[in-house]
C-alpha positions in Angstrom: 12.6 7.7 -17.6 12.6 4.5 -16.7 15.5 3.2 -14.1 17.0 0.4 -12.6 16.0 2.1 -9.2 12.3 2.4 -10.4 12.0 -1.0 -11.7 13.7 -2.4 -8.3 11.6 -0.8 -6.5 8.6 -1.3 -8.2 8.5 -4.5 -8.3 9.7 -4.6 -3.9 6.8 -2.6 -3.7 4.8 -4.8 -5.1 5.6 -8.0 -4.2 5.8 -6.7 -0.4 2.0 -5.1 -0.6 1.0 -9.5 -1.8 2.8 -10.4 1.5 1.1 -7.9 3.4 -2.2 -9.0 1.5 -1.9 -12.3 3.0 -0.8 -11.5 6.4 -4.0 -8.8 6.1 -7.2 -11.8 5.3 -7.4 -13.6 8.8 -8.1 -10.3 10.1 -10.7 -10.0 8.2 -14.1 -10.3 9.2 -15.1 -14.0 8.1 -16.3 -14.7 5.3 -15.5 -11.3 3.2 -15.3 -12.0 0.0 -11.6 -10.1 -1.3 -11.7 -11.1 -5.0 -9.2 -9.0 -7.0 -7.3 -7.6 -3.5 -4.0 -9.2 -3.5 -4.1 -7.7 -7.0 -5.1 -5.0 -6.3 -3.1 -3.7 -3.6 0.3 -5.6 -6.0 -0.7 -2.4 -8.3 -1.2 0.2 -6.2 2.5 -1.5 -4.5 3.3 -0.5 -8.8 2.6 2.8 -9.3 4.1 3.3 -5.5 7.7 2.4 -6.2 7.6 3.8 -9.5 6.9 7.2 -9.2 7.3 7.8 -5.5 10.2 5.8 -4.7 11.8 5.1 -7.5 12.2 8.9 -8.5 13.6 9.8 -5.3 16.2 7.2 -5.1 20.1 8.0 -5.7 20.0 10.4 -2.0 21.6 8.2 0.2 21.6 5.1 2.3 19.0 7.2 5.0 17.5 9.4 2.4 17.0 5.8 0.8 15.6 4.1 4.5 13.6 6.6 4.6 12.0 6.6 1.0 10.9 3.1 1.9 8.8 4.3 4.7 7.4 6.6 3.0 6.9 4.3 0.0 5.3 1.6 2.2 3.1 4.6 3.9 1.9 5.5 1.2 1.0 1.7 0.2 -1.3 1.6 3.4 -2.8 5.0 2.8 -3.5 4.4 -1.4 -4.5 1.2 0.2 -6.7 2.9 2.6 -8.5 4.8 0.8 -9.1 2.3 -2.4 -10.4 0.1 -0.8 -12.8 1.6 1.4 -13.5 3.5 -1.4 -14.4 0.2 -3.3 -16.1 -1.0 -0.1 -18.1 2.5 0.3 -19.4 1.5 -3.7 -21.2 -2.1 -2.9 -22.4 -0.2 -0.4 -24.5 2.7 -2.2 -25.3 0.3 -4.7 -27.8 -1.1 -2.0 -28.7 1.6 -1.2 -27.6 2.7 2.0 -26.9 6.3 1.7 -29.8 8.9 1.7 -27.3 11.3 -0.6 -23.7 11.6 -2.3 -22.2 13.1 0.8 -23.1 10.9 2.9 -21.2 8.8 0.9 -18.4 10.1 0.4 -18.2 10.3 4.4 -18.2 7.3 5.1 -15.6 6.5 2.9 -13.4 8.8 6.2 -14.9 5.6 8.5 -15.0 2.7 6.1 -11.9 3.6 6.3 -11.0 4.3 9.6 -12.7 1.3 10.9 -10.3 -1.2 8.0 -7.4 0.8 9.8 -7.8 -0.7 12.9 -8.7 -4.1 11.6 -5.5 -4.2 10.1 -3.1 -2.7 13.1 -1.4 -5.2 14.6 1.9 -6.1 15.4 2.8 -8.5 12.9 1.3 -6.0 10.0 3.5 -3.4 11.7 7.1 -4.9 12.2 6.8 -6.5 8.6 5.8 -2.9 7.4 9.0 -1.9 9.4 11.2 -4.0 8.8 10.0 -4.6 4.7 10.5 -0.4 4.7 13.9 -0.5 5.9 14.2 -3.6 2.9 12.7 -1.9 0.3 14.9 1.3 1.0 17.9 -0.3 1.4 17.2 -2.1 -1.7 16.0 0.4 -3.6 19.1 2.5 -3.0 21.4 -0.1 -3.9 20.4 -0.2 -7.2 20.6 3.1 -7.9 24.3 2.4 -7.2 24.8 -0.2 -9.1 22.8 0.1 -12.4 23.3 4.4 -13.4 
């Protein structure tokens, strides 16, 4: 059922995903073709905010902050999963793998490489601060607009 908390969480997490995507771009290797990178991440944030965060809103301030941290963590996990799968598919179309199992296992290798590239102090600090703010604002929306 649509609620204000779901809407607020979805919009805030989508905006946060866009901001983090802009922060991640300079960390990737030079010449990387990003395509719809920001849009994909914003859509992931929209879905996670609506489904995961919005449904758990309304339980108090500390659970709200935990909800924000969980939402941002899910954003990173799903973002890495989606983008590493897309990279694997791109490499598979160039016949880089001998079989489907090798292609599937490469998703995890690619995700770990991407993860190591983006784990920097500015990303971590922005993520923690954004998680707290998004969690508190989602909780506020849940209490304010029932």
